[in-house]
C-alpha positions as CSV (number, residue, x, y, z in Angstrom):
1,M,0.1,-0.1,-0.1
2,K,1.3,3.2,-1.0
3,H,0.9,6.3,1.6
4,N,0.8,9.9,0.1
5,T,2.9,11.9,2.2
6,D,1.7,15.0,0.3
7,N,-2.0,15.2,2.4
8,D,-0.3,15.7,5.6
9,T,-3.1,17.8,7.1
10,F,-2.4,16.6,10.5
11,G,0.8,18.9,9.7
12,R,-1.0,21.8,9.0
13,D,-3.1,21.7,12.1
14,P,-1.8,25.1,14.4
15,Q,-1.8,23.0,17.6
16,V,0.6,20.3,15.9
17,R,2.7,23.0,14.3
18,Y,3.0,24.8,17.8
19,M,3.7,21.5,19.6
20,R,6.3,20.3,17.1
21,Q,7.9,23.8,17.8
22,I,8.1,23.2,21.4
23,F,9.5,19.8,20.9
24,A,11.9,21.2,18.5
25,S,13.1,24.1,21.0
26,I,13.5,21.1,23.7
27,E,15.8,19.2,21.5
28,A,17.9,22.0,20.9
29,A,18.1,23.2,24.2
30,Q,19.0,19.8,25.3
31,K,21.6,19.5,22.4
32,R,23.6,22.5,23.9
33,F,23.1,21.4,27.3
34,L,25.1,18.1,26.3
35,E,27.5,19.6,24.0
36,S,28.3,22.6,27.2
37,A,28.4,19.5,29.8
38,Q,30.8,17.7,27.4
39,I,29.0,14.7,27.4
40,P,29.5,12.1,24.6
41,V,26.2,11.3,22.9
42,N,27.1,7.7,23.2
43,D,27.5,7.4,27.2
44,E,25.5,4.4,27.9
45,R,23.9,6.4,30.7
46,L,22.6,9.2,28.5
47,R,19.7,7.1,27.3
48,Q,18.2,6.1,30.5
49,A,18.7,9.7,31.8
50,R,16.6,10.8,28.8
51,E,14.1,8.4,29.6
52,K,13.9,9.5,33.3
53,A,13.8,13.3,32.4
54,L,11.0,12.4,30.0
55,R,8.9,11.2,32.6
56,F,9.9,13.8,34.9
57,F,8.8,16.3,32.0
58,E,5.4,14.6,31.4
59,R,4.9,14.8,35.1
60,S,5.5,18.2,35.6
61,W,5.2,20.7,32.7
62,V,1.3,20.8,32.4
63,E,1.2,21.8,36.0
64,V,4.4,23.7,36.1
65,L,2.9,25.9,32.9
66,E,-0.4,26.4,35.0
67,R,1.4,27.6,38.2
68,T,3.3,30.0,36.3
69,N,1.0,31.2,34.0
70,A,3.5,31.0,31.0
71,S,2.8,29.7,27.8
72,A,4.8,26.8,26.8
73,D,6.7,27.9,23.9
74,T,8.5,30.4,26.4
75,I,9.5,27.6,29.4
76,A,8.9,24.2,28.1
77,A,12.7,23.8,27.1
78,D,13.8,25.3,30.6
79,I,11.5,22.9,32.3
80,Y,12.9,20.0,30.4
81,L,16.1,20.8,31.5
82,I,15.6,21.1,35.1
83,C,14.2,17.5,34.6
84,L,17.2,16.0,32.3
85,E,19.7,17.7,35.0
86,R,18.0,15.9,37.6
87,A,17.9,12.5,35.9
88,M,21.4,12.9,34.7
89,A,22.6,13.5,38.4
90,I,20.8,10.5,39.4
91,S,22.3,8.4,36.6
92,G,25.5,9.2,37.7
93,F,26.4,12.1,35.8
94,E,28.2,15.4,37.5
95,I,27.1,18.4,36.3
96,P,29.8,21.1,36.0
97,E,28.9,24.1,38.0
98,G,27.3,27.1,36.3
99,L,26.0,24.8,33.9
100,S,22.6,24.6,35.8
101,L,19.5,26.9,34.9
102,C,19.4,30.4,37.2
103,D,15.5,30.3,37.5
104,H,15.5,29.0,41.1
105,R,12.0,29.7,41.3
106,L,11.2,27.4,38.1
107,K,13.2,24.6,39.3
108,K,11.6,24.7,42.8
109,L,8.0,24.4,41.1
110,V,9.4,21.7,39.0
111,D,11.0,19.8,42.1
112,E,7.6,20.3,44.1
113,V,5.7,18.3,41.2
114,I,7.9,15.8,40.4
115,K,8.7,14.4,44.1
């Protein structure tokens, strides 16, 4: 059966495009974070840390957005990076000083939600 990818009406949905944009910003932020931390992409602990970070993110992001009254496109990547940093610490990574996010209020909210 041949699939016609030219008829991607799903991809034209504004909400789908919005979410794709958010996830692209999360991926870009993660890439910058890992490069800054000098974490090799083939580190065997990274997959487990990313899976944990995703679980933390899924548990926290909607509630944190509601509590901050912020839009997802402005803080979703920051929320994910907070979750990633926590997951990486649990997985045995050492995060260099000064690499952590500075928004302590946002970090506190994420920590409250995922505990």
